Structures are given as C-alpha cells and as structure tokens.
Legacy VTK file of the C-alpha trace (Angstrom):
# vtk DataFile Version 3.0
C-alpha trace
ASCII
DATASET POLYDATA
POINTS 132 float
150.702 151.916 182.009
152.040 151.866 185.537
154.113 154.758 186.845
157.189 154.385 189.050
156.200 157.378 191.166
152.980 159.352 191.461
153.046 162.854 192.855
150.204 165.281 193.515
150.946 168.880 192.646
148.059 171.279 192.975
144.904 169.469 191.969
146.596 167.026 189.581
148.315 163.693 190.181
151.311 163.262 187.893
152.764 159.921 186.843
156.563 159.865 186.734
158.783 157.251 185.133
162.420 156.201 185.301
164.449 155.777 182.133
164.478 152.007 182.644
160.695 151.764 182.911
160.266 153.842 179.734
162.448 151.340 177.883
160.504 148.409 179.360
157.182 149.936 178.321
158.407 150.259 174.740
157.166 153.834 174.355
159.113 156.301 172.241
161.424 158.143 174.701
160.985 161.370 172.695
157.434 161.616 174.111
158.844 162.074 177.646
160.438 165.126 179.238
162.848 165.117 182.139
161.306 166.907 185.114
164.602 168.388 186.343
166.908 170.245 183.950
169.691 170.325 186.560
169.916 166.523 186.895
168.990 166.383 190.574
166.081 164.017 189.890
166.123 161.299 187.228
162.401 161.068 186.530
160.451 161.702 183.350
156.902 162.792 182.548
154.797 162.401 179.407
153.091 165.796 178.852
150.676 164.419 176.243
148.972 162.403 179.021
147.494 165.556 180.547
144.718 167.898 179.464
145.043 171.670 179.588
142.730 171.705 182.615
145.055 169.307 184.456
148.083 171.426 183.537
146.406 174.598 184.822
145.396 172.818 188.043
148.874 171.398 188.519
150.541 174.749 188.030
148.661 176.141 191.027
146.498 178.523 189.049
142.818 178.911 189.847
141.019 177.460 186.841
137.987 179.762 187.141
140.062 182.847 186.359
140.878 181.631 182.842
139.179 182.095 179.525
139.974 179.332 177.046
139.338 181.684 174.118
142.178 184.037 173.251
141.852 187.332 171.343
142.284 186.812 167.602
144.185 190.078 167.135
146.726 188.972 169.722
147.481 185.745 167.812
148.516 187.761 164.759
151.534 189.271 166.500
154.739 187.767 165.027
156.256 186.523 168.301
152.932 185.022 169.404
152.378 183.387 166.017
155.878 181.898 166.110
155.284 180.451 169.575
151.907 178.974 168.593
153.477 177.328 165.527
156.009 175.535 167.748
153.145 173.746 169.498
152.882 175.956 172.559
149.412 177.031 173.653
148.015 179.929 175.605
144.957 180.702 177.671
143.723 184.080 178.826
144.020 184.870 182.528
142.096 187.343 184.661
143.797 186.210 187.881
145.765 189.377 188.634
143.975 192.007 190.733
142.527 194.933 188.786
143.155 193.097 185.532
140.268 194.177 183.326
141.602 193.001 179.971
143.535 189.941 181.107
146.851 188.614 179.913
148.124 185.414 178.294
149.521 182.480 180.227
151.536 180.040 178.138
151.374 176.266 178.478
155.167 175.933 178.410
155.444 178.368 181.336
152.924 176.331 183.336
154.845 173.124 182.551
158.051 174.767 183.846
156.270 175.565 187.127
154.942 171.996 187.328
158.375 170.440 186.700
159.930 172.673 189.389
157.204 171.784 191.890
157.537 168.061 191.097
161.308 168.234 191.589
160.883 169.945 194.953
158.243 167.424 196.067
160.461 164.454 195.120
163.616 165.905 196.670
161.962 166.755 199.978
159.894 163.566 200.152
162.746 161.171 199.421
164.974 161.081 202.509
167.212 158.317 201.142
169.164 160.821 199.053
168.877 158.800 195.840
166.300 160.991 194.013
165.695 158.108 191.610
LINES 1 133
132 0 1 2 3 4 5 6 7 8 9 10 11 12 13 14 15 16 17 18 19 20 21 22 23 24 25 26 27 28 29 30 31 32 33 34 35 36 37 38 39 40 41 42 43 44 45 46 47 48 49 50 51 52 53 54 55 56 57 58 59 60 61 62 63 64 65 66 67 68 69 70 71 72 73 74 75 76 77 78 79 80 81 82 83 84 85 86 87 88 89 90 91 92 93 94 95 96 97 98 99 100 101 102 103 104 105 106 107 108 109 110 111 112 113 114 115 116 117 118 119 120 121 122 123 124 125 126 127 128 129 130 131
C-alpha cells in the first residue's frame, strides 16, 4: 500500500493518504482519520497501521519513561472504565520530574498531538499553498 505523502514526526514515519487514493485502494474509509480537524490539510491516516510504541515515539514522548502495565485499581474508576470500553488505551508515564507514582497518558491524547504535528509539518513544508 503506497502512501501519497510520508512524514517523519518524532521517531516514527507516518503514511498519509488523499481521499482519492483511499478510494482507489478500495479500503474502507471508516478506517482512516483526517489529520486536521480544521480542514487546512486534506490528508488522512490509518491509526491501525501503527503500534503503541510507534504512537508514543511519534508523539515526542521518551519511550523509556513508560510502563506498559497500568494499575488495576485505576482501571476500575468509572470514567477510566468508560474510556477503555470505547477503545482508547493508556500507558503509565514517569516522565514528569519528581513523579514517584506516575500518571496515565491516553492513546487518543497522543494521537491528537501526532495529528497536530503532522499538520504543522505539512503546512510548513508545502510552499505551494495547496496543502493537498
């Protein structure tokens, strides 16, 4: 599957597609997400193509400060349980200074950072003004 644009953000190279190429590939469009919610860039990404390690690396976080196991008691909280049931995922971070017990970092929050960074990279790299 060939991408229309590839863009490195952090330690991960992301493959981006136009709407036309998604239709040509014959893949279900529901599997793709638009990278820019404000319609400045018309490119899409397929999140299921990337592992959690690639998402963490692409979000700019340092992968060695994370624990892939999360506290069981924390998952029993109603708002956390609701978020996990929607398909979101969390990892435990010790990245903040003086953070003895750590705190959760959600996958959806990292994807938001990645989409923003991709949009900025595309907008500043493309001097033609078309932004795909």
